[in-house]
Every structure is written in C-alpha cells, then in structure tokens.
VOPAGU-2260 file (C-alpha; in pm, 1 decimal, decimal comma):
REM VOPAGU-2260
SITE   aa  ch    i         X         Y         Z
SITE  UNK   A    0      -0,5       8,3       1,3
SITE  UNK   A    1     135,3     339,5     -97,8
SITE  UNK   A    2     -26,2     568,0     149,4
SITE  UNK   A    3    -357,0     641,6     306,7
SITE  UNK   A    4    -475,9     861,0       6,7
SITE  UNK   A    5    -374,4     588,9    -262,2
SITE  UNK   A    6    -558,8     332,2     -48,6
SITE  UNK   A    7    -869,4     549,0     -53,3
SITE  UNK   A    8    -842,9     618,5    -410,3
SITE  UNK   A    9    -797,4     249,8    -502,9
SITE  UNK   A   10   -1115,2     184,1    -300,1
SITE  UNK   A   11   -1317,8     457,2    -463,9
SITE  UNK   A   12   -1221,0     325,4    -800,0
SITE  UNK   A   13   -1341,7     -29,8    -683,8
SITE  UNK   A   14   -1665,9     125,5    -600,5
SITE  UNK   A   15   -1682,0     313,2    -917,7
SITE  UNK   A   16   -1628,2     -32,6   -1112,6
SITE  UNK   A   17   -1891,0    -196,9    -905,9
SITE  UNK   A   18   -2143,9      85,4    -983,7
SITE  UNK   A   19   -2032,8      66,0   -1336,5
SITE  UNK   A   20   -2151,8    -286,4   -1332,2
SITE  UNK   A   21   -2491,9    -222,8   -1163,0
SITE  UNK   A   22   -2568,5      60,4   -1402,4
SITE  UNK   A   23   -2488,0    -135,0   -1716,7
SITE  UNK   A   24   -2693,4    -451,9   -1582,4
SITE  UNK   A   25   -2980,0    -202,8   -1505,3
SITE  UNK   A   26   -2967,2     -85,7   -1859,3
SITE  UNK   A   27   -2948,4    -441,7   -1998,2
SITE  UNK   A   28   -3265,2    -514,0   -1805,5
SITE  UNK   A   29   -3448,7    -205,5   -1897,6
SITE  UNK   A   30   -3730,6    -418,8   -2084,7
SITE  UNK   A   31   -3717,5    -724,5   -1823,8
SITE  UNK   A   32   -4059,4    -720,4   -1674,0
SITE  UNK   A   33   -4024,3    -721,9   -1278,1
SITE  UNK   A   34   -3665,5    -626,0   -1295,3
SITE  UNK   A   35   -3580,1    -363,8   -1005,9
SITE  UNK   A   36   -3311,0    -113,0   -1063,0
SITE  UNK   A   37   -2989,5    -168,3    -837,2
SITE  UNK   A   38   -2735,0      88,2    -725,9
SITE  UNK   A   39   -2499,4     168,7    -443,6
SITE  UNK   A   40   -2577,9     395,2    -164,9
SITE  UNK   A   41   -2240,5     588,3    -275,0
SITE  UNK   A   42   -2240,6     854,3     -13,5
SITE  UNK   A   43   -2251,0     591,9     246,7
SITE  UNK   A   44   -1999,2     361,5      78,0
SITE  UNK   A   45   -1734,3     620,2      22,7
SITE  UNK   A   46   -1786,9     752,0     354,5
SITE  UNK   A   47   -1729,3     400,2     531,8
SITE  UNK   A   48   -1412,3     324,4     318,0
SITE  UNK   A   49   -1388,8     -18,6     475,2
SITE  UNK   A   50   -1128,8    -190,2     248,4
SITE  UNK   A   51   -1219,9    -534,4     139,3
SITE  UNK   A   52   -1592,5    -491,5     247,2
SITE  UNK   A   53   -1850,7    -572,8     -31,7
SITE  UNK   A   54   -2045,2    -266,7    -112,3
SITE  UNK   A   55   -2400,1    -267,1     -14,5
SITE  UNK   A   56   -2623,2    -286,5    -307,8
SITE  UNK   A   57   -2946,7    -117,4    -265,0
SITE  UNK   A   58   -3268,5     -85,0    -469,4
SITE  UNK   A   59   -3328,8     316,8    -516,5
SITE  UNK   A   60   -3644,2     430,9    -384,7
SITE  UNK   A   61   -3890,8     651,3    -560,4
SITE  UNK   A   62   -3857,6     514,7    -927,9
SITE  UNK   A   63   -4156,0     529,0   -1131,7
SITE  UNK   A   64   -4254,5     156,3   -1170,1
SITE  UNK   A   65   -4414,7      39,0   -1517,8
SITE  UNK   A   66   -4686,5    -167,4   -1579,4
SITE  UNK   A   67   -4455,1    -475,4   -1613,5
SITE  UNK   A   68   -4316,3    -411,6   -1281,3
SITE  UNK   A   69   -3955,2    -251,7   -1411,6
SITE  UNK   A   70   -3855,4      33,6   -1248,7
SITE  UNK   A   71   -3521,0     130,6   -1478,2
SITE  UNK   A   72   -3496,1     478,7   -1631,5
SITE  UNK   A   73   -3283,3     478,6   -1932,4
SITE  UNK   A   74   -3225,9     870,0   -1843,3
SITE  UNK   A   75   -3112,3     809,0   -1479,0
SITE  UNK   A   76   -2896,1     516,3   -1578,2
SITE  UNK   A   77   -2712,8     738,9   -1862,0
SITE  UNK   A   78   -2697,4    1008,9   -1613,2
SITE  UNK   A   79   -2517,1     772,9   -1380,8
SITE  UNK   A   80   -2283,0     618,6   -1660,4
SITE  UNK   A   81   -2137,1     995,4   -1748,2
SITE  UNK   A   82   -2104,0    1079,2   -1372,5
SITE  UNK   A   83   -1929,7     744,3   -1295,1
SITE  UNK   A   84   -1695,6     816,6   -1593,4
SITE  UNK   A   85   -1613,1    1151,8   -1470,5
SITE  UNK   A   86   -1539,8    1008,3   -1119,8
SITE  UNK   A   87   -1326,3     749,1   -1234,0
SITE  UNK   A   88   -1130,0     970,0   -1473,8
SITE  UNK   A   89   -1069,2    1183,0   -1175,1
SITE  UNK   A   90    -958,2     943,0    -949,0
SITE  UNK   A   91    -748,9     771,0   -1183,0
SITE  UNK   A   92    -558,8    1112,7   -1239,0
SITE  UNK   A   93    -515,4    1157,6    -870,8
SITE  UNK   A   94    -389,7     788,0    -826,2
SITE  UNK   A   95    -134,5     855,6   -1107,7
SITE  UNK   A   96     -20,0    1139,8    -945,0
SITE  UNK   A   97      39,6     960,7    -632,3
SITE  UNK   A   98     251,2     721,1    -822,1
SITE  UNK   A   99     429,3     975,8   -1011,7
SITE  UNK   A  100     534,7    1125,2    -646,3
SITE  UNK   A  101     648,0     796,3    -534,1
SITE  UNK   A  102     832,9     720,3    -851,9
SITE  UNK   A  103    1008,7    1054,4    -822,2
SITE  UNK   A  104    1110,9    1004,4    -466,3
SITE  UNK   A  105    1240,5     666,4    -553,2
SITE  UNK   A  106    1442,0     818,0    -851,8
SITE  UNK   A  107    1579,2    1086,4    -605,8
SITE  UNK   A  108    1680,2     861,7    -376,2
SITE  UNK   A  109    1877,8     640,4    -606,1
SITE  UNK   A  110    2045,5     976,6    -732,4
SITE  UNK   A  111    2123,2    1127,1    -371,0
C-alpha cells in the first residue's frame, strides 16, 4: 500500500467499478418485466471506506414503476454512466499523480 490517500483512491475506484457494473446491468434489463433497479448508496459507501468489505447494493426508492413491474429509467442510468466516468477519470488521475510522486522519490533516492 502506498499511503492512506492511495488506498482511499483505490477503494473509490473499486466502488466506481462496482457501480458501473450495476448501471450497465440495469440498462441491459430495461425491458425485463419485474426487474428492479440496483445501485450503491454511494455516499455511505465512500464515507465508510472499509477496504475489502463488499459494497452495499440497494434498490433506489422513488423510481417510477412501469406496468410490467420494471423501474429502470434509461435517463437516470445514462446520467449515472456519465457521472461515473467523470469520477473514474478524476480518481485515476489523482492515483496517477500519487504514483508519480512515489516514483520521483525513489529516483531522487537513487541519485542522492
């Protein structure tokens, strides 16, 4: 483990990957009768930051349920995909910066 910040970024990336899988599954089941949307309580999961603990998958409340019992909203899921991609890119950039700092410190130690 590099440091606490890198560990948190790694956990954050894991959460984003889990959410990405859930959102794409929701989209794939948009026409499946009775399918209920699944998501993460993202705020709670990030606040807990318990490495290795499986994320708590929830069924979001307040979604409109169609006649067939399906509550997937393609608008919501598309927004979540875009939001997730932006978060992932930011976290990956931050982690890349952390790794760059570690590499720089190692190189300076070799030359010093």
